[in-house]
C-alpha positions in Angstrom: -50.3 -6.2 14.6 -48.1 -4.4 12.2 -44.6 -6.1 11.8 -41.7 -4.4 13.5 -39.6 -2.4 11.1 -36.0 -3.9 10.5 -33.3 -1.8 11.7 -31.1 -0.1 9.3 -27.2 -0.4 9.3 -26.9 3.2 10.8 -29.4 2.5 13.5 -27.7 -0.8 14.4 -24.3 1.2 14.7 -25.8 3.8 16.8 -27.4 1.3 19.2 -24.1 -0.4 19.3 -22.1 2.7 20.2 -24.7 3.8 22.9 -24.4 0.2 24.4 -20.7 0.5 24.7 -20.9 3.7 26.5 -19.4 7.1 25.8 -15.7 6.3 26.7 -15.4 3.5 24.3 -17.6 5.2 21.7 -15.5 8.5 21.7 -12.3 6.3 21.2 -14.0 4.5 18.2 -14.9 8.0 16.7 -11.3 8.9 16.5 -10.9 6.3 13.9 -13.7 7.5 11.6 -14.2 10.0 9.0 -16.0 13.4 9.8 -19.1 12.4 7.6 -19.4 8.9 9.3 -19.3 10.6 12.7 -21.9 13.2 11.7 -24.3 10.6 10.4 -23.9 8.4 13.6 -24.3 11.4 15.9 -27.5 12.2 14.1 -28.9 8.6 14.4 -27.8 8.4 18.2 -29.7 11.8 18.7 -32.8 10.2 17.2 -32.8 7.3 19.4 -35.6 7.6 21.9 -35.5 4.3 23.7 -33.4 1.2 23.0 -35.4 -2.0 23.4 -33.5 -4.7 25.2 -34.2 -7.2 22.4 -32.9 -4.7 19.9 -29.7 -4.2 21.9 -29.3 -7.8 22.5 -29.7 -8.6 18.6 -27.3 -5.9 17.6 -24.6 -7.0 20.0 -25.1 -10.7 18.9 -24.8 -9.7 15.3 -21.6 -7.8 15.9 -20.2 -10.9 17.9 -21.1 -13.1 14.9 -19.4 -10.6 12.4 -16.3 -10.5 14.4 -16.2 -14.3 14.6 -16.6 -14.5 10.9 -13.9 -11.9 10.0 -11.5 -13.9 12.5 -12.3 -17.1 10.4 -11.9 -15.3 7.1 -8.6 -13.8 8.2 -7.2 -17.2 9.4 -8.5 -19.5 6.6 -10.4 -17.7 3.9 -13.9 -17.2 3.1 -14.9 -20.9 2.4 -13.4 -21.9 5.7 -15.3 -19.1 7.5 -18.5 -20.3 5.9 -17.9 -23.9 6.8 -17.2 -23.1 10.5 -20.3 -20.7 10.7 -22.6 -23.4 9.1 -21.7 -26.0 11.6 -22.2 -23.3 14.5 -25.2 -21.2 13.3 -26.7 -23.1 10.4 -26.4 -22.8 6.6 -28.6 -19.8 5.8 -27.3 -17.8 8.9 -23.7 -18.4 7.7 -24.4 -17.5 4.2 -26.0 -14.0 5.3 -23.2 -13.3 7.7 -20.4 -13.9 5.2 -22.2 -12.1 2.4 -22.7 -9.1 4.5 -19.2 -9.1 5.6 -17.6 -9.5 2.2 -19.9 -7.0 0.8 -19.1 -4.4 3.7 -15.4 -5.0 3.9 -14.8 -5.6 0.1 -12.4 -8.6 0.8 -9.6 -8.0 -1.6 -8.9 -10.5 -4.5 -6.4 -13.3 -3.8 -6.9 -13.2 -0.1 -5.9 -16.8 0.2 -2.6 -16.0 -1.6 -1.5 -13.2 0.9 -1.3 -15.9 3.8 0.8 -18.2 1.7 4.6 -18.4 2.2 6.4 -16.4 -0.6 8.6 -19.5 -1.5 5.6 -21.8 -1.9 3.8 -19.0 -3.8 6.8 -18.6 -6.1 6.6 -22.3 -7.0 2.8 -22.1 -7.3 2.7 -19.3 -9.9 6.1 -19.8 -11.7 4.4 -21.5 -14.6 1.6 -18.9 -14.9 1.3 -16.3 -17.7 3.3 -13.2 -16.9 -0.1 -11.3 -16.9 -1.5 -13.5 -14.3 1.7 -13.2 -12.2 1.5 -9.4 -12.6 -2.1 -9.3 -11.5 -1.5 -11.6 -8.3 1.7 -9.4 -7.5 -0.2 -6.1 -7.8 -2.6 -7.2 -5.0 0.1 -8.5 -2.6 2.0 -6.2 -0.2 5.2 -4.7 -1.7 7.5 -6.9 0.4 6.2 -10.2 -0.4 5.8 -9.2 -4.1 9.3 -8.1 -4.1 10.6 -11.5 -3.0 8.5 -13.3 -5.5 9.6 -11.0 -8.3 13.3 -11.5 -7.4 12.8 -15.3 -7.5 11.2 -15.4 -11.0 13.2 -16.3 -14.0 15.2 -13.4 -15.4 13.6 -14.0 -18.7 10.1 -12.8 -17.4 11.1 -10.6 -14.6 11.0 -7.4 -16.7 7.9 -8.5 -18.5 6.0 -8.8 -15.2 7.3 -5.6 -14.0 6.1 -3.8 -17.2 2.6 -5.5 -17.0 2.3 -4.2 -13.3 3.4 -0.8 -14.3 0.9 -0.4 -17.2 -2.0 -2.1 -15.3 -5.0 0.1 -14.6 -8.2 -1.5 -13.7 -9.2 -5.0 -14.0 -12.8 -6.3 -14.5 -14.4 -8.2 -11.6 -15.0 -11.0 -14.1 -11.4 -11.4 -15.0 -10.5 -11.5 -11.3 -13.1 -14.2 -10.7 -11.9 -16.3 -13.4 -8.2 -16.1 -12.5 -9.1 -16.7 -8.8 -11.2 -19.9 -9.8 -8.0 -21.3 -11.6 -5.7 -20.5 -8.7 -8.0 -21.2 -5.9 -11.3 -23.1 -6.6 -12.3 -22.8 -3.0 -12.7 -19.0 -3.1 -16.2 -17.7 -3.6 -17.0 -15.0 -6.2 -16.3 -11.4 -5.3 -19.1 -9.6 -3.6 -18.5 -6.1 -5.1 -19.1 -5.4 -8.8 -16.9 -2.3 -8.7 -13.9 -2.3 -10.9 -10.9 -2.7 -8.6 -7.8 -0.6 -9.0 -4.3 -2.2 -8.7 -0.9 -1.9 -10.4 0.4 1.2 -12.1 3.9 2.8 -12.0 3.7 3.4 -8.2 2.8 -0.1 -7.6 6.0 -1.4 -9.5 8.2 1.3 -7.9 7.1 0.1 -4.4 8.0 -3.4 -5.4 11.3 -2.5 -7.0 12.3 -0.5 -3.8 12.1 -3.7 -1.9 14.1 -6.0 -4.2 17.8 -6.5 -4.2 19.9 -4.0 -6.5 20.9 -6.8 -8.8 17.3 -7.7 -9.5 16.5 -4.1 -9.8 19.3 -3.6 -12.3 18.2 -6.5 -14.5 14.6 -5.4 -14.7 15.4 -1.7 -15.3 17.8 -2.5 -18.0 15.3 -4.8 -19.8 12.7 -2.2 -19.6 15.1 0.5 -21.0 15.4 -1.7 -24.2 11.7 -2.7 -24.3 9.9 0.6 -23.2 12.5 3.5 -22.6 9.8 6.0 -21.4 8.4 3.6 -18.9 11.8 2.8 -17.6 12.5 6.6 -17.1 9.3 7.2 -15.3 10.1 4.3 -13.0 13.6 5.5 -12.3 12.3 9.0 -11.5 10.1 7.6 -8.7 12.5 4.9 -7.4 14.5 7.3 -5.1 12.7 10.6 -4.1 14.7 13.5 -2.8 13.6 13.1 0.9 15.2 9.6 0.7 18.5 11.4 1.0 18.3 11.2 4.7 19.0 7.4 4.4 22.3 7.8 2.8 25.4 7.8 5.1 27.4 11.0 5.6 30.1 10.0 3.5 27.8 9.4 0.6 26.1 12.7 1.1 29.3 14.6 1.0 30.3 12.9 -2.4 26.8 13.9 -3.6 27.2 17.5 -2.5 30.6 17.7 -4.4 28.6 17.1 -7.7 25.6 19.4 -6.9 25.2 22.9 -8.2 24.7 25.4 -5.0 21.7 27.0 -6.7 20.0 23.6 -7.4 20.7 22.7 -3.6 19.2 25.8 -2.3 15.9 25.3 -4.4 15.9 21.7 -3.6 15.9 22.4 0.1 13.0 24.8 -0.2 9.9 23.3 1.4 11.4 20.0 2.7 11.1 19.2 6.4 14.0 20.1 8.9 15.2 16.7 9.1 16.3 16.7 5.4 17.8 20.4 5.8 19.7 19.3 8.9 21.1 16.2 7.3 22.4 18.3 4.4 23.8 21.1 6.6 25.7 18.6 9.0 27.7 17.4 6.0 28.7 20.8 5.0 31.6 23.1 6.5 30.1 25.9 8.7 30.8 28.5 6.1 29.3 26.4 3.3 26.1 25.7 5.2 25.9 29.6 6.3 26.2 30.6 2.6 23.5 28.0 1.6 21.2 29.3 4.3 21.8 32.8 3.0 21.1 31.8 -0.6 17.8 30.1 0.4 16.7 33.1 2.4 17.8 35.6 -0.4 15.8 33.8 -3.2 12.7 34.1 -1.5 9.5 32.2 -2.6 10.2 29.5 -5.4 7.8 27.9 -7.7 7.1 24.3 -6.8 8.0 23.3 -10.3 11.4 24.8 -10.0 11.9 23.0 -6.6 11.0 19.7 -8.0 13.3 20.2 -11.0 16.3 20.9 -8.8 15.4 18.0 -6.5 15.2 15.6 -9.5 18.7 16.8 -10.8 20.1 15.9 -7.4 18.4 12.6 -7.4 19.8 11.8 -10.8 23.4 12.6 -9.4 22.6 10.0 -6.6 21.6 7.3 -9.1 24.6 8.2 -11.3 27.0 7.7 -8.4 25.3 4.7 -7.3 25.5 3.1 -10.7 29.2 4.0 -10.8 29.7 2.3 -7.4 30.9 5.6 -5.7 28.0 5.4 -3.1 25.8 2.9 -1.7 21.9 3.3 -1.5 20.7 0.6 0.9 18.2 -2.0 -0.5 16.0 -4.5 1.0 17.3 -8.1 0.7 21.0 -6.8 0.7 23.5 -7.7 3.4 24.4 -5.0 6.0 27.6 -3.1 5.4 30.5 -3.3 7.8 32.7 -0.2 7.9 
């Protein structure tokens, strides 16, 4: 008797969806890409008859995978493997964890993301700035901001710079750093190079630190790498963030802005931004601005962005002079 052919991943997914019923399956499809839906629809259409043992095996595998994921989330990969070994046996546990980490591509430093920021700060204070930068690049921006703000001032800018210029990190380097920081972590399942860091990453982190920490880091970067500092500053506050300013601050900004730049800057932005500006102008001024916007017709995107950047630069200049306040994470709320 020929050995029964093992089900593919797509076939298992098709059986699983059919077993759940059309209502639940359609809800799941809403969270999937079009190409994934097409592939699964094709597999479902190919199903002739689902053997009871196949259905039971697929549902059992799904339950085991979800159980393993819960264990990984709560205690890490080795914790999940240890619990699964006790429940299912060594080989079954290894198979489940390997499949899960391979398919979900568990991010590096998973154990660190569950660590309290104050403990983590103490944990990495003595590490090399490059190691700290690598860790922060993989954390969520809020936690990374807390840790960056708590580092010694002497290395804050260095760490920020290293995050900004970071591009791709070899899996071998990630494994070695993980072994040093957490020996219990298993090696990464994926051999693909993992992207982390970059200017956008450090901008997101700096947008979550308090103003004094940001100022110290930016000033140090301006001395060490002026071009990088300028690139970071350009992205720190985008034009659409103007809706976060209070009315008094917006009015101060508008007094400094060239009307033509304002008309171009408002081209293409959503109604919320436009209305925030119009509300802080006199009826006559807002009417003239609307006329200017209509009269100039289509505007090149490059010109719009240049005008928006001019206004952003004015906002930063007024903030540096203390004339307006841009709310930052970690700062006390203002009382008017």
